[in-house]
C-alpha positions as CSV (number, residue, x, y, z in Angstrom):
1,X,-23.5,-10.1,-10.4
2,X,-25.3,-13.5,-10.8
3,X,-25.5,-13.9,-14.6
4,X,-27.1,-16.9,-16.3
5,X,-24.7,-19.6,-17.5
6,X,-24.8,-19.1,-21.2
7,X,-24.4,-22.6,-22.7
8,X,-26.9,-24.3,-20.3
9,X,-29.3,-21.4,-20.7
10,X,-29.2,-21.5,-24.5
11,X,-29.8,-25.2,-24.5
12,X,-32.8,-24.8,-22.2
13,X,-34.4,-22.2,-24.6
14,X,-34.9,-24.7,-27.4
15,X,-35.9,-27.5,-25.1
16,X,-38.6,-25.3,-23.6
17,X,-39.7,-24.1,-27.0
18,X,-40.3,-27.6,-28.4
19,X,-43.6,-27.9,-26.6
20,X,-46.3,-28.7,-29.2
21,X,-49.1,-26.2,-29.4
22,X,-51.6,-29.1,-28.9
23,X,-50.2,-29.8,-25.4
24,X,-52.8,-29.5,-22.8
25,X,-52.1,-27.9,-19.5
26,X,-52.4,-30.1,-16.4
27,X,-55.7,-29.8,-14.4
28,X,-55.7,-27.0,-12.0
29,X,-56.3,-29.4,-9.1
30,X,-55.5,-33.0,-8.4
31,X,-57.6,-34.9,-5.9
32,X,-55.6,-36.4,-3.1
33,X,-57.4,-37.7,0.0
34,X,-60.2,-35.3,-0.5
35,X,-58.0,-32.2,0.0
36,X,-57.2,-29.6,-2.6
37,X,-53.4,-29.2,-2.9
38,X,-51.7,-26.1,-4.4
39,X,-52.9,-25.5,-8.0
40,X,-50.6,-26.7,-10.7
41,X,-50.2,-25.8,-14.4
42,X,-49.0,-22.7,-16.3
43,X,-51.2,-20.3,-14.4
44,X,-52.2,-20.7,-10.7
45,X,-54.1,-17.4,-10.2
46,X,-57.3,-17.6,-8.1
47,X,-60.3,-18.3,-10.3
48,X,-58.2,-19.1,-13.4
49,X,-60.0,-21.1,-16.0
50,X,-58.0,-22.6,-18.9
51,X,-59.1,-21.3,-22.3
52,X,-59.3,-23.2,-25.6
53,X,-56.1,-24.6,-27.0
54,X,-55.0,-23.0,-30.2
55,X,-53.5,-25.2,-32.9
56,X,-51.1,-24.3,-35.7
57,X,-52.8,-24.2,-39.2
58,X,-52.2,-27.2,-41.4
59,X,-50.1,-25.4,-44.0
60,X,-47.8,-23.8,-41.4
61,X,-47.9,-26.9,-39.3
62,X,-46.3,-29.0,-42.0
63,X,-43.5,-26.5,-42.5
64,X,-42.9,-26.3,-38.7
65,X,-42.8,-30.1,-38.6
66,X,-40.1,-30.1,-41.2
67,X,-38.1,-27.5,-39.2
68,X,-38.5,-29.7,-36.1
69,X,-37.1,-32.7,-38.0
70,X,-34.1,-30.7,-39.3
71,X,-33.4,-29.5,-35.8
72,X,-33.6,-33.1,-34.5
73,X,-30.9,-34.0,-37.0
74,X,-28.7,-31.2,-35.7
75,X,-29.3,-29.1,-38.9
76,X,-29.8,-25.9,-36.9
77,X,-29.1,-23.5,-39.7
78,X,-31.4,-25.4,-42.1
79,X,-34.1,-25.4,-39.4
80,X,-33.8,-21.7,-38.9
81,X,-34.0,-21.0,-42.6
82,X,-37.1,-23.1,-42.9
83,X,-38.8,-21.1,-40.2
84,X,-37.7,-17.8,-41.8
85,X,-39.4,-18.9,-45.0
86,X,-42.8,-19.5,-43.4
87,X,-45.3,-16.8,-44.4
88,X,-48.0,-17.1,-41.7
89,X,-51.2,-15.2,-42.0
90,X,-53.0,-16.1,-38.7
91,X,-51.9,-14.2,-35.5
92,X,-51.4,-17.4,-33.6
93,X,-49.3,-19.0,-36.4
94,X,-47.1,-15.9,-36.6
95,X,-46.6,-15.9,-32.8
96,X,-45.9,-19.6,-32.7
97,X,-43.3,-19.5,-35.6
98,X,-41.6,-16.4,-34.2
99,X,-41.4,-18.1,-30.8
100,X,-39.7,-21.2,-32.1
101,X,-37.4,-19.2,-34.4
102,X,-36.5,-16.9,-31.6
103,X,-35.6,-19.9,-29.4
104,X,-33.4,-21.4,-32.1
105,X,-31.6,-18.1,-32.9
106,X,-30.9,-17.6,-29.2
107,X,-28.6,-20.6,-29.3
108,X,-26.4,-19.0,-31.9
109,X,-23.6,-16.5,-31.1
110,X,-24.4,-12.9,-32.0
111,X,-28.1,-13.6,-32.6
112,X,-29.4,-12.6,-29.1
113,X,-30.8,-9.3,-30.3
114,X,-32.7,-10.8,-33.2
115,X,-33.9,-13.7,-31.0
116,X,-35.2,-11.2,-28.4
117,X,-37.1,-9.2,-31.0
118,X,-38.8,-12.3,-32.3
119,X,-39.7,-13.6,-28.8
120,X,-41.1,-10.3,-27.8
121,X,-43.2,-10.1,-31.0
122,X,-44.5,-13.6,-30.3
123,X,-45.7,-12.8,-26.8
124,X,-47.0,-9.3,-27.1
125,X,-50.3,-10.2,-29.0
126,X,-51.2,-12.6,-26.1
127,X,-52.4,-15.2,-28.6
128,X,-50.2,-18.1,-27.5
129,X,-51.6,-20.9,-25.4
130,X,-51.2,-20.2,-21.7
131,X,-48.3,-22.7,-21.2
132,X,-46.4,-21.2,-24.2
133,X,-47.2,-17.7,-23.2
134,X,-45.9,-18.2,-19.7
135,X,-42.8,-20.0,-20.9
136,X,-42.1,-17.2,-23.4
137,X,-42.5,-14.4,-20.9
138,X,-39.8,-16.0,-18.8
139,X,-37.6,-16.7,-21.8
140,X,-37.7,-13.1,-22.9
141,X,-36.8,-12.1,-19.3
142,X,-33.9,-14.6,-19.1
143,X,-32.5,-13.7,-22.5
144,X,-32.9,-10.0,-21.8
145,X,-30.8,-10.5,-18.6
146,X,-28.2,-12.4,-20.6
147,X,-28.1,-9.7,-23.3
148,X,-27.7,-7.1,-20.6
149,X,-31.2,-5.6,-21.4
150,X,-31.8,-5.2,-17.7
151,X,-34.8,-2.9,-17.8
152,X,-36.6,-5.3,-20.2
153,X,-35.6,-8.2,-18.0
154,X,-37.4,-6.7,-15.0
155,X,-40.5,-5.9,-17.1
156,X,-40.9,-9.4,-18.4
157,X,-40.1,-11.1,-15.1
158,X,-42.9,-9.0,-13.6
159,X,-45.2,-9.9,-16.5
160,X,-44.5,-13.6,-15.8
161,X,-45.3,-13.1,-12.1
162,X,-48.5,-11.2,-12.9
163,X,-49.7,-13.7,-15.6
164,X,-48.9,-17.0,-13.7
165,X,-49.4,-15.9,-10.1
166,X,-46.5,-18.2,-9.4
167,X,-43.6,-17.4,-7.0
168,X,-40.3,-18.9,-8.0
169,X,-37.3,-17.8,-6.0
170,X,-35.0,-18.0,-9.0
171,X,-37.2,-15.4,-10.8
172,X,-37.0,-13.0,-7.8
173,X,-33.2,-13.5,-7.6
174,X,-32.8,-12.7,-11.3
175,X,-35.0,-9.6,-10.9
176,X,-32.7,-8.5,-8.0
177,X,-29.8,-9.1,-10.3
178,X,-31.3,-6.9,-13.0
179,X,-32.0,-4.1,-10.6
180,X,-28.4,-4.3,-9.3
181,X,-27.0,-4.0,-12.8
182,X,-29.3,-1.0,-13.4
183,X,-27.7,0.5,-10.3
184,X,-31.2,0.7,-8.9
185,X,-29.9,-0.6,-5.6
186,X,-32.9,0.3,-3.5
187,X,-35.1,-1.9,-5.7
188,X,-32.9,-4.9,-5.2
189,X,-34.0,-5.5,-1.6
190,X,-37.7,-6.6,-2.1
191,X,-37.0,-9.3,-4.7
192,X,-33.9,-10.5,-2.8
193,X,-35.9,-10.8,0.4
194,X,-38.6,-12.7,-1.5
195,X,-36.0,-15.1,-2.9
196,X,-34.6,-15.7,0.5
197,X,-38.1,-16.4,1.8
198,X,-39.0,-18.8,-1.0
199,X,-35.9,-20.9,-1.4
200,X,-36.4,-24.2,0.5
201,X,-32.6,-24.6,0.6
202,X,-31.0,-21.3,1.4
203,X,-29.3,-19.7,-1.7
204,X,-26.3,-17.6,-0.8
205,X,-26.7,-15.5,-3.9
206,X,-29.9,-14.0,-2.7
207,X,-28.1,-12.8,0.5
208,X,-25.2,-11.5,-1.5
209,X,-27.5,-9.4,-3.7
210,X,-29.1,-7.8,-0.6
211,X,-25.7,-7.2,1.0
212,X,-24.4,-5.6,-2.2
213,X,-27.4,-3.3,-2.4
214,X,-26.7,-1.9,1.1
215,X,-23.0,-1.8,0.6
216,X,-23.3,0.2,-2.6
217,X,-25.4,2.7,-0.8
218,X,-22.9,2.9,2.1
219,X,-25.5,1.6,4.5
220,X,-22.8,-0.3,6.5
221,X,-24.9,-1.2,9.5
222,X,-27.4,-3.0,7.2
223,X,-24.5,-4.5,5.3
224,X,-23.2,-6.0,8.5
225,X,-26.6,-7.3,9.5
226,X,-26.9,-9.2,6.2
227,X,-23.3,-10.5,6.5
228,X,-24.1,-11.8,10.0
229,X,-27.1,-13.6,8.5
230,X,-24.8,-15.1,5.8
231,X,-22.3,-16.5,8.3
232,X,-25.1,-17.9,10.5
233,X,-26.9,-19.5,7.6
234,X,-23.7,-20.6,5.7
235,X,-21.2,-21.2,8.5
236,X,-18.8,-23.1,6.2
237,X,-18.4,-20.3,3.8
238,X,-15.1,-19.1,5.0
239,X,-14.7,-16.0,2.9
240,X,-17.8,-14.4,4.5
241,X,-16.4,-14.7,8.0
242,X,-13.4,-12.7,6.8
243,X,-15.6,-10.3,4.9
244,X,-17.7,-9.8,8.1
245,X,-14.6,-9.1,10.1
246,X,-13.6,-6.4,7.6
247,X,-17.1,-4.9,7.6
248,X,-16.8,-4.5,11.4
249,X,-13.5,-2.7,10.7
250,X,-15.2,-0.2,8.5
251,X,-17.4,0.9,11.4
252,X,-14.5,0.7,13.8
253,X,-16.0,-2.1,15.9
254,X,-12.6,-3.5,16.6
255,X,-13.7,-6.0,19.2
256,X,-16.2,-7.7,16.9
257,X,-13.8,-7.6,14.1
258,X,-11.2,-9.4,16.2
259,X,-13.5,-12.0,17.5
260,X,-14.9,-12.7,14.0
261,X,-11.5,-13.1,12.4
262,X,-10.3,-15.3,15.3
263,X,-13.2,-17.6,14.6
264,X,-12.2,-17.6,10.9
265,X,-8.6,-18.3,11.7
266,X,-9.3,-21.1,14.1
267,X,-11.6,-22.7,11.5
268,X,-8.8,-22.6,8.9
269,X,-10.5,-19.9,6.8
270,X,-7.6,-17.4,6.9
271,X,-4.6,-18.2,4.8
272,X,-3.9,-15.0,2.9
273,X,-1.0,-12.9,4.2
274,X,-2.9,-9.7,4.3
275,X,-5.6,-11.2,6.5
276,X,-3.1,-12.7,8.9
277,X,-1.4,-9.3,9.2
278,X,-4.8,-7.7,9.8
279,X,-5.6,-10.1,12.6
280,X,-2.2,-9.4,14.2
281,X,-2.9,-5.7,14.0
282,X,-6.3,-6.2,15.6
283,X,-4.7,-7.8,18.6
284,X,-2.6,-4.7,19.0
285,X,-5.6,-2.4,18.5
286,X,-7.5,-4.3,21.2
287,X,-4.6,-3.7,23.7
288,X,-3.1,-7.2,23.2
289,X,0.4,-6.2,21.8
290,X,2.1,-9.4,23.2
291,X,-0.5,-11.6,21.4
292,X,0.0,-9.5,18.3
293,X,3.7,-10.0,18.3
294,X,3.5,-13.7,19.0
295,X,0.9,-14.3,16.3
296,X,2.9,-12.4,13.7
297,X,6.2,-14.0,14.7
298,X,4.7,-17.5,14.5
299,X,3.3,-16.9,11.1
300,X,6.6,-15.5,9.8
301,X,8.4,-18.6,11.2
302,X,5.9,-21.0,9.5
303,X,6.2,-19.2,6.2
304,X,2.6,-18.0,5.9
305,X,3.8,-14.4,6.2
306,X,6.8,-13.2,4.3
307,X,10.0,-12.8,6.3
308,X,11.0,-9.2,5.4
309,X,12.2,-6.2,7.2
310,X,8.8,-4.5,7.5
311,X,7.1,-7.5,9.0
312,X,10.0,-8.2,11.4
313,X,9.9,-4.6,12.5
314,X,6.1,-4.9,13.1
315,X,6.8,-7.9,15.4
316,X,9.4,-5.7,17.2
317,X,7.0,-2.8,17.5
318,X,4.4,-5.0,19.1
319,X,6.9,-6.5,21.6
320,X,8.0,-3.0,22.4
321,X,4.4,-2.0,23.2
322,X,4.2,-5.1,25.4
323,X,7.4,-3.9,27.2
324,X,9.2,-7.0,26.0
325,X,12.4,-5.0,25.3
326,X,14.8,-7.8,24.6
327,X,12.5,-9.6,22.3
328,X,11.7,-6.3,20.5
329,X,15.4,-5.6,20.1
330,X,16.0,-9.1,18.7
331,X,13.5,-8.5,15.9
332,X,14.7,-5.0,15.2
333,X,18.2,-6.5,14.7
334,X,16.8,-9.1,12.3
335,X,15.0,-6.4,10.4
336,X,18.2,-4.3,10.2
337,X,20.2,-7.2,8.8
338,X,17.7,-7.7,6.0
339,X,17.4,-4.0,5.1
340,X,20.6,-2.4,6.5
341,X,18.3,0.4,7.7
342,X,20.3,2.2,10.4
343,X,17.0,3.2,12.1
344,X,16.4,-0.4,13.0
345,X,19.8,-0.6,14.7
346,X,19.1,2.6,16.5
347,X,15.8,1.2,17.9
348,X,17.6,-2.0,18.8
349,X,20.2,0.0,20.7
350,X,17.7,2.1,22.6
351,X,15.7,-1.0,23.6
352,X,18.8,-2.8,24.8
353,X,19.8,0.3,26.8
354,X,16.3,0.2,28.4
355,X,16.8,-3.5,29.1
356,X,20.2,-2.6,30.7
357,X,22.2,-4.7,28.1
358,X,24.7,-1.9,27.8
359,X,27.3,-3.9,25.8
360,X,24.6,-5.0,23.2
361,X,23.3,-1.4,23.1
362,X,26.7,0.0,22.3
363,X,27.2,-2.5,19.4
364,X,23.8,-1.7,17.9
365,X,24.1,2.0,18.3
366,X,27.6,2.0,16.6
367,X,26.1,0.0,13.8
368,X,23.5,2.8,13.4
369,X,26.2,5.4,13.2
370,X,28.3,3.4,10.8
371,X,25.4,3.1,8.4
372,X,24.6,6.8,8.4
373,X,21.6,7.1,10.7
374,X,19.7,10.3,10.7
375,X,20.1,12.6,13.8
376,X,23.5,11.1,14.8
377,X,23.6,13.4,17.8
378,X,20.7,11.5,19.4
379,X,22.6,8.3,18.9
380,X,25.7,9.8,20.5
381,X,23.5,10.8,23.4
382,X,22.3,7.2,23.8
383,X,25.9,5.9,23.4
384,X,26.9,8.3,26.2
385,X,24.3,6.7,28.5
386,X,25.2,3.1,27.5
387,X,28.9,3.8,28.1
388,X,28.3,5.6,31.3
389,X,26.3,2.8,32.8
390,X,28.8,0.3,31.5
391,X,31.5,2.2,33.4
392,X,33.4,3.5,30.4
393,X,33.5,7.2,31.3
394,X,36.0,8.1,28.7
395,X,33.8,6.9,25.9
396,X,30.8,8.5,27.6
397,X,32.6,11.8,27.6
398,X,33.5,11.5,23.9
399,X,29.9,10.9,22.9
400,X,28.6,13.7,25.1
401,X,30.8,16.1,23.2
402,X,29.2,14.9,19.9
403,X,25.7,15.2,21.4
404,X,26.4,18.8,22.4
405,X,26.6,19.8,18.7
406,X,22.9,19.4,18.4
407,X,21.1,22.4,19.8
408,X,18.1,20.4,20.9
409,X,20.3,18.2,23.0
410,X,22.8,20.7,24.3
411,X,21.1,21.6,27.5
412,X,20.8,17.9,28.6
413,X,24.3,17.2,27.4
414,X,25.7,20.1,29.4
415,X,23.9,18.7,32.5
416,X,25.5,15.3,32.0
417,X,29.1,16.5,31.3
418,X,30.1,17.5,34.9
419,X,28.4,14.3,36.2
420,X,30.5,12.2,33.9
421,X,33.7,14.0,35.0
422,X,32.9,13.6,38.6
423,X,32.2,9.9,38.3
424,X,35.5,9.5,36.4
425,X,37.4,11.4,39.0
426,X,35.9,9.3,41.8
427,X,37.2,6.2,40.0
428,X,40.6,7.8,39.4
429,X,40.1,8.1,35.7
430,X,41.5,11.1,33.9
431,X,39.4,12.3,31.0
């Protein structure tokens, strides 16, 4: 997940390698005001004593110097060939040349495998000076990670930790990365925690590694706990607020999901249409249908959510749940005009009937019939009611006859029929 940046990494390999074998490590302690600060140098293990410094032999040293000079003049291929031509006899000379050659090869495309092999051969005999040995252990680990040799990367990061007794958060983070790539998700946690502990300035990647480990193992409570740590530690990282809201959804904690996504929305972190619609749905899920409808309608009007039939129908549905029948009917009408779906006209008509807008209901229900709505008998039954309450008993009678053709409605229709006739007769209307 958190791979090394190739160009910068490759450049650093050679820079690190160009440390002359005669370099002397810094003293283990520097006196400051009579106190002993933390030890410095390539190795900081308790009781560590620096050994003798090895030097490249004179014959090999001259050839290495020529390779350095060629490299300094940007003649990389020539420098590499010079190092290949060196036939070293002494173990230290072999290790030193292989180390330098491996570093140079690592900067060339397609040479990562050969570079790794040379670097490993330089460090395995443990004949390099401590500074060079420590550097090379880490280089092998870094290059292994880059070359997707994750198991080897873990091995050499651990070797570096054991040899130097140093604790660098970046090393622990890269170990966590390697374990993740190996799908050894359980082993990710310890180095990720160590990285979190050691970074002076919090590094979000360490938290992400830990979160990913729990998520891959479907440990959602632990995933949420880490996501909460992320938003508390990095409150300006908007995507993690929205991610946390979605994690709450996974465990059906709808209240926390809503409150988290509201925070994200108010902070300007939510712009994507799917997240806006999710927030609208959460209002409805948390028994706030009116808020759901208003939020969705507002974002349709401002263009952040697409104005289409499905979204308009969602607004209508939420208004319906909020018992705002006229507003719901209005949005069903808009959805119907965009899609010509007769079902939207039917819903509009039924809602207007409930709102006692009988004239509007009749128009909407006729539109549904004209466009081939399913179950037309049910629409006729609604038209019967709308016409009846509007005082048009003749039309009510016509529609009740159509409704009677549906067996499921016949009983109710038969009950209405004499009532319609009686009302018409009382008004002196002959049907």
